SEBA-795650 format. One line per field, with one value per residue (C-alpha): residue number from 1; residue in one letter; x, y, z. Coordinates in steps of 0.5 Angstrom, whole numbers, plus 500, padded with zeros to 3 digits. Each point is the difference from the previous one (the first is absolute). Example, Ala and Ser with C-alpha at 12.3 -4.5 7.8 and 13.67 -1.06 7.14 Angstrom:
// residues 2
dodren: (1	2)
loza: (A	S)
X: (525	502)
Y: (491	507)
Z: (516	498)
END
This chain:
// residues 578
dodren: (1	2	3	4	5	6	7	8	9	10	11	12	13	14	15	16	17	18	19	20	21	22	23	24	25	26	27	28	29	30	31	32	33	34	35	36	37	38	39	40	41	42	43	44	45	46	47	48	49	50	51	52	53	54	55	56	57	58	59	60	61	62	63	64	65	66	67	68	69	70	71	72	73	74	75	76	77	78	79	80	81	82	83	84	85	86	87	88	89	90	91	92	93	94	95	96	97	98	99	100	101	102	103	104	105	106	107	108	109	110	111	112	113	114	115	116	117	118	119	120	121	122	123	124	125	126	127	128	129	130	131	132	133	134	135	136	137	138	139	140	141	142	143	144	145	146	147	148	149	150	151	152	153	154	155	156	157	158	159	160	161	162	163	164	165	166	167	168	169	170	171	172	173	174	175	176	177	178	179	180	181	182	183	184	185	186	187	188	189	190	191	192	193	194	195	196	197	198	199	200	201	202	203	204	205	206	207	208	209	210	211	212	213	214	215	216	217	218	219	220	221	222	223	224	225	226	227	228	229	230	231	232	233	234	235	236	237	238	239	240	241	242	243	244	245	246	247	248	249	250	251	252	253	254	255	256	257	258	259	260	261	262	263	264	265	266	267	268	269	270	271	272	273	274	275	276	277	278	279	280	281	282	283	284	285	286	287	288	289	290	291	292	293	294	295	296	297	298	299	300	301	302	303	304	305	306	307	308	309	310	311	312	313	314	315	316	317	318	319	320	321	322	323	324	325	326	327	328	329	330	331	332	333	334	335	336	337	338	339	340	341	342	343	344	345	346	347	348	349	350	351	352	353	354	355	356	357	358	359	360	361	362	363	364	365	366	367	368	369	370	371	372	373	374	375	376	377	378	379	380	381	382	383	384	385	386	387	388	389	390	391	392	393	394	395	396	397	398	399	400	401	402	403	404	405	406	407	408	409	410	411	412	413	414	415	416	417	418	419	420	421	422	423	424	425	426	427	428	429	430	431	432	433	434	435	436	437	438	439	440	441	442	443	444	445	446	447	448	449	450	451	452	453	454	455	456	457	458	459	460	461	462	463	464	465	466	467	468	469	470	471	472	473	474	475	476	477	478	479	480	481	482	483	484	485	486	487	488	489	490	491	492	493	494	495	496	497	498	499	500	501	502	503	504	505	506	507	508	509	510	511	512	513	514	515	516	517	518	519	520	521	522	523	524	525	526	527	528	529	530	531	532	533	534	535	536	537	538	539	540	541	542	543	544	545	546	547	548	549	550	551	552	553	554	555	556	557	558	559	560	561	562	563	564	565	566	567	568	569	570	571	572	573	574	575	576	577	578)
loza: (M	I	R	K	Q	Q	I	T	T	S	I	R	I	L	S	L	I	L	L	L	S	H	G	S	F	G	Q	Q	S	Q	T	D	G	N	Y	R	Q	P	M	D	I	P	M	L	P	S	G	T	F	G	E	L	R	T	D	H	F	H	S	G	F	D	F	R	T	Q	G	V	E	G	H	K	V	V	A	I	A	D	G	Y	V	S	R	I	G	I	A	P	G	G	F	G	K	A	I	Y	I	D	H	P	S	T	G	Q	T	S	V	Y	A	H	L	Q	H	F	N	K	V	I	D	A	Y	V	K	E	A	Q	Y	K	A	E	Q	F	Q	V	N	L	E	P	E	A	G	L	F	K	V	R	K	G	E	V	I	G	Y	S	G	N	S	G	S	S	G	G	P	H	L	H	F	E	I	R	D	T	R	T	Q	W	P	L	N	P	A	K	Y	G	I	K	V	K	D	F	I	R	P	A	I	T	K	L	M	V	Y	P	A	D	S	L	A	R	I	N	G	H	R	K	Q	Q	V	Y	E	V	Q	G	W	G	E	Q	H	F	L	K	D	K	A	T	V	L	A	Y	G	K	I	A	F	G	I	S	T	F	D	M	H	N	D	C	P	N	K	N	G	V	H	A	V	E	L	F	V	D	S	V	K	V	F	G	F	T	A	D	K	F	S	F	D	E	S	R	Y	I	N	S	L	I	D	Y	G	Y	L	A	K	H	K	S	R	L	I	R	S	E	H	D	K	L	N	R	L	S	M	R	E	S	G	L	S	G	I	F	T	V	D	D	T	L	V	H	K	A	C	Y	R	V	T	D	H	F	G	N	T	S	S	L	C	F	N	I	K	G	S	R	I	E	K	D	T	P	V	K	N	H	V	K	Q	N	G	C	K	V	T	A	G	E	A	T	N	L	K	K	T	A	F	Y	A	S	I	P	A	D	A	F	Y	R	D	Q	V	L	E	V	A	E	S	P	D	K	R	F	L	S	A	L	V	K	F	G	D	N	S	I	P	V	H	K	A	I	V	F	G	I	K	P	E	P	G	S	I	N	P	A	K	L	L	I	A	R	I	E	S	G	K	V	A	G	S	M	G	G	K	L	M	D	G	Y	V	V	A	N	I	R	T	L	G	D	F	A	L	V	A	D	T	V	K	P	V	I	K	A	V	N	F	K	P	N	S	Q	V	S	A	L	T	S	L	K	V	T	I	N	D	N	L	S	G	I	D	S	Y	K	P	M	L	N	G	H	W	L	L	M	E	Y	D	A	K	N	N	L	L	T	Y	Q	V	D	E	R	L	L	K	G	R	N	T	F	V	L	T	V	T	D	K	C	G	N	V	S	E	F	R	T	E	L	R	R)
X: (611	503	504	493	497	506	499	492	501	505	496	494	505	502	493	498	506	498	493	502	505	494	496	503	499	506	504	508	505	507	502	496	504	498	496	494	493	500	494	497	493	498	503	494	503	496	505	506	506	500	493	497	500	499	507	504	500	499	507	498	494	495	497	493	501	493	497	504	507	505	502	507	504	507	506	500	508	506	502	501	496	503	494	494	495	495	495	493	499	503	502	499	504	505	506	505	504	506	502	507	500	495	502	493	496	493	495	494	496	493	502	496	507	507	502	502	507	499	495	504	506	495	497	506	502	494	501	507	498	493	497	495	502	507	504	505	506	502	507	500	502	495	493	502	494	499	495	493	502	494	502	494	492	495	497	497	505	502	495	497	493	499	503	505	508	504	505	506	507	505	507	504	505	495	494	496	494	499	494	499	496	507	503	496	494	494	493	495	498	496	496	502	500	494	500	494	502	503	502	502	504	502	507	500	495	499	498	493	496	494	500	501	506	499	502	495	498	498	497	503	496	503	505	507	502	493	500	497	497	492	496	506	502	505	504	500	506	505	507	504	496	502	496	498	498	496	502	501	501	497	502	497	496	501	495	506	501	507	505	503	507	501	496	502	497	501	497	501	505	504	502	497	501	502	500	503	500	506	504	501	503	496	503	496	493	497	501	493	497	502	499	493	494	501	494	495	502	499	493	498	504	502	507	502	507	502	504	503	506	502	506	502	498	506	496	504	494	498	503	505	500	493	496	493	497	497	499	494	502	495	493	503	497	506	500	502	501	501	503	500	503	499	506	499	500	492	499	494	500	495	501	496	500	502	498	503	495	502	498	495	499	504	498	505	502	497	505	498	506	498	505	502	503	507	504	505	505	502	507	501	499	495	499	493	498	494	497	497	505	506	502	507	499	506	502	497	493	497	500	498	499	494	496	498	494	502	495	500	493	499	496	497	499	508	506	503	498	497	505	499	506	498	496	500	500	507	505	506	506	506	497	498	502	494	499	494	500	495	495	503	498	499	500	507	504	502	493	499	500	499	493	498	493	494	493	502	502	506	502	507	506	506	504	505	505	500	506	502	493	496	498	504	499	502	494	499	493	497	493	497	504	499	503	496	502	500	499	496	504	500	495	502	495	501	497	500	501	497	504	502	498	502	503	503	496	502	506	501	498	497	499	498	503	497	502	495	504	508	501	504	507	502	498	503	498	502	499	502	505	503	499	495	500	493	499	497	495	500	494	496	502	502	505	501	504	501	500	507	504	500	493	501	495	497	499	503	501	498	502	499	502	498	502	497	504	498	503	493	501	495	502	496	502	497	501	500	499	503)
Y: (636	496	496	498	498	495	497	499	497	496	497	499	496	496	499	497	496	497	499	496	496	497	495	502	496	496	502	499	499	502	493	500	496	503	494	500	497	492	501	505	500	504	497	498	496	493	499	504	499	497	498	495	493	493	499	505	507	502	502	504	504	496	504	499	499	502	493	497	496	502	508	501	500	504	501	506	501	498	493	493	494	496	495	497	496	495	497	497	504	506	505	496	503	505	504	503	506	503	507	501	508	500	493	498	494	501	494	499	494	496	501	497	499	503	504	495	500	498	495	496	500	498	494	497	500	497	494	499	499	497	504	506	503	503	505	503	505	502	503	508	502	495	504	507	505	507	505	499	493	495	494	497	500	501	493	496	495	496	502	506	501	504	504	505	501	499	505	500	504	497	501	496	498	498	498	504	503	508	504	502	506	503	499	504	496	504	499	505	500	506	495	499	494	497	498	495	496	501	495	501	494	498	499	496	497	506	504	502	504	502	496	493	496	499	504	505	502	507	502	506	506	506	501	503	504	499	493	499	494	499	504	503	495	500	494	499	496	498	497	498	500	499	502	498	504	498	504	500	505	501	504	504	497	493	496	496	500	500	500	507	502	502	499	504	500	506	500	507	502	494	495	493	497	501	495	503	496	502	494	493	493	494	496	505	500	495	504	503	495	503	508	498	497	493	497	506	498	493	502	506	499	507	503	505	503	499	505	495	497	492	499	495	505	502	504	506	504	501	506	497	502	501	495	502	500	505	500	503	501	506	503	505	501	498	502	495	501	495	503	496	502	497	499	507	505	500	499	499	500	497	503	497	501	495	501	497	496	497	493	500	492	495	493	494	498	494	495	498	495	493	495	497	507	500	507	502	506	504	499	493	494	495	493	497	492	497	493	502	505	504	508	503	507	504	506	505	497	505	508	500	494	496	495	495	495	493	494	493	496	494	501	494	505	501	495	503	504	507	504	507	505	507	504	504	506	500	501	496	503	494	494	494	493	496	493	496	492	496	495	493	496	507	500	501	505	503	502	504	507	505	503	507	498	505	499	492	501	500	507	499	496	502	494	496	494	494	500	496	498	506	504	507	507	507	504	507	500	498	496	493	495	492	495	499	496	502	495	503	502	507	501	502	503	503	507	503	493	493	494	497	506	505	506	503	507	501	504	497	494	501	494	501	496	499	496	499	501	500	504	499	498	500	499	498	501	496	501	495	497	507	505	505	507	501	507	498	505	497	505	497	493	501	498	503	498	506	496	500	496	494	498	497	499	494	496	501	497	504	497	504	497	503	498	503	501	493	496	499	500	502	499	504	497	502	501	507	501	506)
Z: (356	495	505	503	494	499	506	499	493	503	506	494	496	506	502	493	500	507	497	494	504	504	496	494	493	499	506	500	505	500	499	493	495	494	498	495	501	499	495	496	503	506	507	504	506	502	505	504	503	507	499	505	497	502	504	496	498	493	497	495	496	496	494	497	493	498	501	494	499	494	502	498	506	500	503	505	499	496	503	498	502	506	501	497	504	498	505	500	506	504	495	494	494	503	497	504	498	503	499	502	500	506	503	500	496	497	500	496	502	498	492	495	496	498	494	494	502	507	499	495	505	506	495	498	508	502	494	503	507	498	505	499	507	499	503	495	502	493	499	501	493	497	500	501	500	499	504	497	496	500	504	501	500	506	502	506	501	506	506	497	502	494	494	503	500	507	500	504	502	504	502	496	505	505	496	505	497	500	500	493	502	502	493	495	499	499	502	501	507	504	504	508	503	504	507	502	506	507	505	507	503	507	500	507	504	505	494	499	494	502	506	496	499	493	494	498	493	498	493	497	496	496	495	499	506	503	502	506	504	499	505	502	505	505	502	507	502	506	500	494	493	493	493	493	494	494	494	492	495	493	494	495	494	504	504	504	507	501	505	503	501	507	507	506	507	505	507	504	494	501	495	502	493	493	494	493	494	496	499	503	500	497	506	505	496	504	506	497	505	506	497	499	505	497	504	498	493	501	503	496	493	501	502	506	501	507	504	505	499	501	502	494	495	496	495	497	498	507	504	505	507	501	504	497	507	504	508	503	507	502	499	495	492	495	493	495	493	494	494	493	494	493	495	496	506	502	508	504	508	505	507	506	508	505	507	506	504	506	502	506	501	497	498	499	493	498	498	492	500	500	503	494	498	497	502	495	501	494	499	503	496	503	498	502	499	502	498	493	498	501	499	499	501	498	504	495	499	504	501	507	506	498	504	495	501	498	500	496	500	496	494	495	494	500	499	507	506	499	503	502	500	502	495	494	504	502	494	499	497	499	498	506	498	502	500	501	501	495	503	500	493	497	492	496	504	494	498	507	502	505	499	503	503	501	502	500	493	496	498	497	499	504	497	503	500	504	505	506	500	499	494	501	497	501	502	501	502	506	501	500	496	498	495	494	494	492	496	494	494	497	495	493	495	493	499	493	496	500	501	493	496	495	503	494	501	507	502	507	504	507	505	508	505	507	507	505	506	500	494	494	500	493	493	494	493	494	492	496	505	502	506	498	503	503	504	507	503	507	502	495	500	492	496	493	494	495	493	496	496	504	499	493	494	501	506	507	506	506	507	507	506	507	507	507	506	503	493	497	492	495	492	494	494	493	493	497	492	497)
END
């Protein structure tokens, strides 16, 4: 009797452990580095590791900071500061701490500022270099930190879209980002991932979905393990087919729709596709454009994770050896199931039926490739030269074979022919060297650039320099292009003071700098004949000088020179009185 009670009790305890380990608060893995949280406020994610972003995977966790800047950011473990980065975009103000005991590096980005000692060190280095943007690598013993020590304050610097902390854990040796959820970061999460759409694709010219050669989209309903296709739809298919899924995750007390940890697909219980966001190399991050349906993103501004494997997709987070394709060559019913897992163990499933549907009568495939199409074989370099342009396409430019529509036509709105080179639904991995020939007698070639054209209007600058009679740029997007000139100087405006005014009551001086097309190339602030540190917030086109002893009592001369990427120069000169 005692033996039976002991067994029953053991089973209950085991069941409780299993229950708590699923969707648990602050679930930790065996790889926990005994790290503490980077802030002493609730860890509410606004972005997760491996999340699908523009041209890259997110390399850490973003944590909300209650809508404000200035929260203390602390070291998650003992270590030393190995790197400090300051940039007008990207991570903005960032600090990197090596932890020799674990062989890992923690990263804290978009900071408002550092602690006083590090701030002083950075400022001295900036004045020495006469440059706001710096990348500093202090000696290992210079800035030792203890677990919980304040290293900086949360902010909104760089390319941040609002106050938050971007936090990473990296392997120190390789600098590969690692999933912080595996190393003790505590997040309250009892919410299962959501699955919103299913796409089914023909994987070759013979395949059919619901009798069509084109991809078919299905709306998804339900929740958790009970997701299903709207109206309990059955996919009718024949031949080789592939799949895509739209999914996101949410966390308790947090409204953000974030990325998931893993996506798996099984058909008839056989694994067809797998993706797991545990670690990756920055060198492979752009392979995201092969993982997702890039054309769907271009058209619908929404991302689908594709199952089909492109031959030049070298993404390590995608399970190798799986093609992502299922062949339907019968009239049976096949059961397909997606399983989606978030970063804290919550799972959701979508199961649906695929019924084989034989083709009674086939029709010839219409050839949509025009005579001016250019075939590019993935893995082979291709050189294309036309009357008005040329393109040098490297072997790794595309993930799979492509046929690019190319055309050139005279257009008086521009300073060259209007060139069509593919379309924006095709992702480019490695940059293409692209050159357009100017019309004879064009404006000063130094002012010319390659512009992206949409609906007949300039939509952005690709840059470019004159080389051997062509304006040449490296491009990573396809579409319509033409040459235009940028002859307009940048615009400089004082924000919180008037020129030739009294500024003694101000703690900072703010100036905006804007350019109409090519973009800001450089800026040089001078105060009383000496270089002045002005922080550059590129997203807001804002320069800020934090007033210090360099602004003397009495009259001061302030000169700001701004140059754009086509060599147009503006100067703002004023007297400041303190």
